[in-house]
N, C-alpha and C positions, 0 to 999 in steps of 0.2 A: 190199204191206205195202212201208211204202216204204224204199229203200238206196242208200245210198251208191255212188260210182264201183263200187266193188272190191264189190258186190251182199250187202253187211254190212246189215243190219239194226241203228239205232239202239241198240238194248238189247243185243244181241248183244256190239257193239262197248263198248260203255260196259262190261257186265262183266270184258271182258281190261283195262281199263285201273285197279281194286281195289289193282296193288300200286305204283299211281304215287304220288308223296308230294308232291303238291298238292290246289286242292280239285278236279278232275276225280277226283284216287286217292278222295278222302271221299265225292264222288257215289257211284262205284261199287261203294266197301264199303258203304254204304247200301242200295245198289241190290238185292248181296246177297246181304244180310240180312235182302231183304224177301218173305215167301216166298209173296208175288203178283205180283213180277215177272214179264214177259212178254220172253223176250230178242227178242220181236218189236214191243216198245214203238215207239213212235214219239216224238222232239222234246217233239213237242202232247203228244202221251196224257203225259208224263213230266210234263209242266208242271200241266197238269191236274190232276194227283195229287199233285203236292207243292203245289200251291194250295187244294186240298181239305183238306190237311193240314195245313195253314198255316203252310208253312216261310218262311222270312224271307229276304229280299232276296238275300243271300251265295250262296243256296242255285239261285237262278234264275241268277244270274251266273255262276256254276259252269257250268249249263247248256247255259247258252249258249254259252259257252265249247265246253263238250263239242260241241254241234251244231255248228259252226263247224272245230272239227276236223275231227268225223265225214266233215261232207261234202267234207271236201278229203283225207280218208284214201284 
């Protein structure tokens, strides 16, 4: 399982961002509402799921920003 420097998986970190009022918060709220979302998901796992679901560019930009922030957390 891939984790950041704090030992936190991406999926778990993302779920904690649901209270934010930005694109990352929106992405987190969507993840929280997805019954198949797992705390152990990596950014690449989520990227694939979003691609398969037909997500648009803004969603991928939010994911890229979230990944950068998660890695630096």
